[in-house]
C-alpha positions as CSV (number, residue, x, y, z in Angstrom):
1,M,-106.4,-68.3,-146.5
2,I,-109.5,-70.0,-144.7
3,I,-113.1,-70.7,-147.2
4,F,-115.9,-71.0,-144.9
5,P,-118.2,-72.9,-147.3
6,A,-121.9,-71.8,-145.5
7,I,-124.8,-73.8,-143.6
8,D,-127.9,-71.0,-142.5
9,I,-130.4,-72.8,-140.7
10,K,-134.2,-71.9,-140.4
11,D,-137.0,-74.4,-139.0
12,S,-134.7,-77.1,-139.1
13,K,-133.5,-76.7,-143.0
14,C,-130.9,-74.8,-144.9
15,V,-131.6,-71.9,-146.1
16,R,-130.7,-68.8,-148.6
17,L,-132.1,-65.3,-148.0
18,I,-131.0,-62.4,-150.3
19,R,-129.8,-59.2,-148.1
20,G,-131.1,-60.9,-145.5
21,D,-134.6,-60.5,-146.6
22,F,-136.8,-63.9,-144.9
23,D,-140.0,-62.7,-147.2
24,K,-137.0,-63.5,-149.8
25,M,-136.2,-67.4,-148.8
26,T,-135.4,-70.2,-150.4
27,S,-134.7,-73.1,-148.6
28,Y,-133.5,-76.3,-149.9
29,K,-133.2,-80.6,-149.9
30,N,-130.4,-81.6,-148.4
31,S,-130.4,-81.4,-144.0
32,P,-128.4,-78.7,-142.1
33,L,-125.9,-82.8,-141.5
34,D,-126.1,-83.5,-144.9
35,Q,-124.8,-80.8,-145.9
36,A,-122.2,-80.3,-144.1
37,K,-121.1,-84.2,-144.6
38,L,-120.8,-83.0,-148.0
39,Y,-118.4,-79.8,-147.2
40,F,-116.3,-82.3,-145.7
41,K,-116.1,-85.2,-147.7
42,N,-114.6,-83.3,-149.4
43,G,-111.8,-81.9,-147.4
44,F,-113.6,-78.8,-146.0
45,K,-112.1,-78.5,-142.2
46,N,-113.9,-74.9,-141.4
47,I,-118.0,-74.5,-142.0
48,H,-119.2,-71.2,-140.8
49,I,-123.0,-72.0,-139.7
50,V,-125.7,-69.2,-138.6
51,D,-128.9,-70.5,-137.0
52,L,-131.7,-68.4,-138.2
53,D,-134.0,-68.6,-135.5
54,G,-131.6,-68.5,-132.9
55,A,-130.7,-64.5,-134.9
56,L,-134.6,-64.2,-135.2
57,E,-135.8,-65.1,-131.2
58,G,-132.6,-63.6,-129.6
59,K,-131.9,-67.9,-128.5
60,S,-130.4,-71.3,-129.9
61,S,-133.0,-73.0,-132.0
62,N,-131.7,-75.5,-133.4
63,S,-128.9,-76.6,-131.6
64,E,-129.4,-80.0,-131.2
65,I,-129.1,-80.1,-135.1
66,V,-125.6,-78.3,-134.3
67,K,-124.8,-80.2,-131.8
68,E,-125.9,-83.7,-134.1
69,I,-123.1,-82.3,-136.7
70,L,-120.5,-81.4,-134.4
71,K,-120.7,-85.2,-133.2
72,N,-120.5,-87.2,-136.4
73,L,-117.9,-84.7,-138.3
74,N,-114.4,-83.9,-136.9
75,L,-114.7,-80.0,-138.2
76,K,-114.1,-76.4,-136.9
77,I,-117.3,-74.7,-136.9
78,Q,-118.2,-71.3,-135.9
79,I,-121.6,-70.9,-135.3
80,G,-123.7,-68.0,-134.5
81,G,-127.2,-67.1,-134.2
82,G,-129.2,-66.0,-131.2
83,I,-125.6,-66.0,-128.6
84,R,-126.2,-63.4,-126.4
85,K,-125.4,-64.6,-123.0
86,I,-121.8,-66.1,-121.4
87,D,-123.4,-69.4,-121.3
88,D,-124.8,-69.3,-124.6
89,I,-120.7,-69.5,-124.8
90,N,-120.1,-71.7,-122.7
91,N,-122.4,-74.5,-123.3
92,W,-121.2,-73.9,-127.4
93,I,-117.8,-74.1,-126.7
94,K,-117.9,-77.4,-124.1
95,N,-120.2,-79.0,-127.4
96,G,-116.6,-78.8,-129.7
97,V,-117.3,-75.3,-131.8
98,D,-114.3,-73.6,-132.8
99,K,-115.6,-70.1,-132.5
100,V,-119.0,-68.8,-131.1
101,I,-119.7,-66.4,-133.4
102,M,-121.2,-62.4,-131.4
103,G,-123.7,-60.2,-133.6
104,T,-126.5,-58.4,-132.3
105,A,-125.4,-59.0,-128.7
106,A,-121.7,-57.8,-129.1
107,I,-123.3,-53.7,-130.3
108,E,-126.1,-54.1,-127.7
109,N,-123.6,-54.8,-124.9
110,I,-120.5,-54.3,-125.8
111,D,-119.2,-55.3,-121.7
112,L,-120.2,-58.7,-122.7
113,L,-118.5,-58.7,-125.6
114,K,-115.8,-58.1,-123.5
115,T,-115.8,-60.1,-120.6
116,A,-116.9,-62.9,-123.5
117,C,-113.0,-62.1,-124.9
118,E,-111.2,-62.3,-122.5
119,K,-113.5,-65.8,-120.7
120,F,-112.4,-68.0,-124.1
121,K,-109.7,-66.3,-125.2
122,N,-109.4,-66.4,-128.8
123,K,-112.5,-68.3,-129.2
124,I,-114.9,-65.2,-129.8
125,A,-115.7,-63.9,-133.4
126,V,-118.3,-60.8,-134.0
127,S,-119.8,-60.3,-137.1
128,L,-121.0,-57.5,-138.2
129,D,-123.6,-57.1,-140.7
130,V,-123.3,-53.8,-142.4
131,K,-125.2,-51.7,-144.9
132,D,-123.9,-49.4,-146.7
133,G,-121.7,-48.6,-143.9
134,F,-123.6,-48.7,-140.9
135,I,-124.8,-52.4,-138.0
136,A,-127.8,-54.2,-139.1
137,L,-129.1,-56.7,-135.8
138,S,-131.4,-59.4,-134.8
139,G,-131.3,-60.4,-138.5
140,W,-131.2,-57.5,-140.2
141,K,-134.1,-56.7,-139.2
142,K,-133.1,-53.8,-137.0
143,Q,-130.9,-50.7,-138.5
144,T,-129.0,-48.1,-136.4
145,N,-126.7,-45.5,-137.0
146,I,-124.0,-47.2,-135.8
147,S,-120.7,-47.0,-138.3
148,A,-118.9,-49.9,-138.8
149,I,-115.0,-48.4,-138.0
150,N,-116.5,-46.6,-134.7
151,F,-117.4,-50.0,-133.3
152,I,-114.2,-52.0,-134.7
153,K,-111.9,-49.2,-133.4
154,K,-113.9,-49.5,-129.8
155,I,-113.5,-53.2,-129.7
156,E,-110.0,-53.6,-131.8
157,N,-107.9,-55.1,-128.0
158,F,-110.5,-56.8,-126.5
159,G,-109.3,-60.3,-127.9
160,V,-111.5,-60.4,-130.9
161,S,-110.5,-63.3,-132.2
162,R,-112.0,-62.3,-136.5
163,I,-114.6,-59.8,-137.4
164,I,-117.0,-61.2,-140.3
165,Y,-118.1,-58.7,-142.2
166,T,-120.8,-59.5,-144.4
167,D,-122.2,-56.6,-146.7
168,I,-126.1,-56.5,-147.0
169,N,-126.4,-55.1,-150.0
170,K,-124.7,-58.0,-151.3
171,D,-125.8,-61.1,-149.9
172,G,-127.3,-63.8,-151.1
173,T,-127.5,-61.6,-154.8
174,K,-124.5,-63.4,-156.4
175,M,-123.2,-60.2,-157.2
176,G,-119.8,-60.4,-156.5
177,P,-118.6,-59.2,-152.8
178,N,-117.6,-55.5,-151.9
179,I,-114.2,-56.4,-151.4
180,K,-112.9,-52.3,-151.8
181,D,-114.8,-52.0,-148.3
182,V,-113.6,-54.7,-146.7
183,I,-110.3,-54.6,-147.2
184,E,-110.7,-50.3,-146.5
185,L,-112.3,-51.2,-143.2
186,S,-109.2,-54.7,-142.5
187,S,-106.3,-52.3,-143.2
188,K,-107.5,-49.3,-139.9
189,V,-107.3,-52.2,-137.7
190,K,-105.5,-55.5,-136.4
191,I,-108.2,-57.7,-135.9
192,P,-108.6,-60.3,-139.3
193,F,-111.2,-59.7,-141.4
194,V,-113.5,-62.6,-143.0
195,I,-115.7,-61.8,-146.2
196,S,-118.9,-62.9,-146.3
197,G,-121.8,-61.5,-148.7
198,G,-121.8,-61.7,-153.0
199,I,-119.8,-64.7,-153.7
200,S,-120.5,-65.5,-157.3
201,S,-117.9,-67.5,-158.5
202,I,-114.5,-69.4,-158.0
203,E,-112.5,-65.5,-159.8
204,D,-114.1,-64.2,-156.9
205,I,-112.0,-66.4,-154.1
206,I,-109.5,-66.4,-157.2
207,K,-109.7,-62.1,-156.9
208,I,-109.6,-62.3,-152.9
209,K,-106.6,-65.4,-152.2
210,S,-104.7,-62.5,-154.7
211,L,-105.3,-59.7,-152.9
212,N,-102.0,-61.3,-149.8
213,N,-103.9,-59.5,-148.2
214,S,-102.8,-60.3,-144.3
215,N,-105.6,-59.2,-143.1
216,I,-108.3,-60.8,-144.3
217,E,-108.2,-64.8,-142.8
218,G,-111.1,-65.9,-144.8
219,V,-114.4,-65.8,-146.7
220,I,-117.9,-67.7,-146.8
221,V,-119.6,-69.2,-149.5
222,G,-123.3,-69.4,-149.5
223,K,-125.6,-69.4,-152.1
224,S,-123.6,-69.8,-155.4
225,I,-122.8,-72.8,-153.4
226,Y,-126.1,-74.2,-152.5
227,D,-127.5,-73.1,-156.1
228,G,-124.5,-74.6,-158.4
229,D,-123.2,-72.0,-159.9
230,I,-119.8,-72.5,-157.7
231,K,-119.4,-76.6,-157.7
232,I,-117.4,-77.9,-154.5
233,S,-115.4,-80.4,-155.9
234,E,-114.1,-76.8,-157.5
235,L,-114.4,-75.1,-154.3
236,A,-112.2,-77.6,-152.2
237,Q,-109.1,-77.0,-155.0
238,Q,-108.5,-73.9,-153.5
239,I,-108.5,-74.6,-150.0
């Protein structure tokens, strides 16, 4: 199972939100590059990066910061936020990212997602931000009536490399992940799932690993690292 420590970037800073609420945002002193170096130094090879400005504005705003990380560290980065066009995807892949995450654009333009999967084999991940079973878009500002499972079924044969499933009700709360829903959803499709939202302790990580569910590919850990609830050195022992 892959452990993805997270870097969410807003206004060039590392930040974390609670339940996707930009009014409940905490900024941290480490720059995104410093945070990436910390992860790298502790042995992490996979990093999850979200450009929150990009998610809100529909275009990458912090790309130079991410390029700096790619240039300085030998990391496999999955990047999301503001990726709306084929050119956006192409640019990121040329710059060396491992996976490009499509969120809002994938749901609003399913043909674009299909084209991207065909053009960039095994490079496209889909981020599903879900609240009470329904997908939210545009940095979680826009709630839809699109059922998560119905959407996943539609895209099952496109060639999506992984689904990043975030439970908005859990995200940033450190109240434990919504393992039940992820297991239920992942059992219905062939696409690997990455769990995101609510990780509060090393015990949560151990619990997910112990499931031995071949369709759960990984877990994203964010706020618990920044707030010190999970020590990076201890998390590294679970790699």
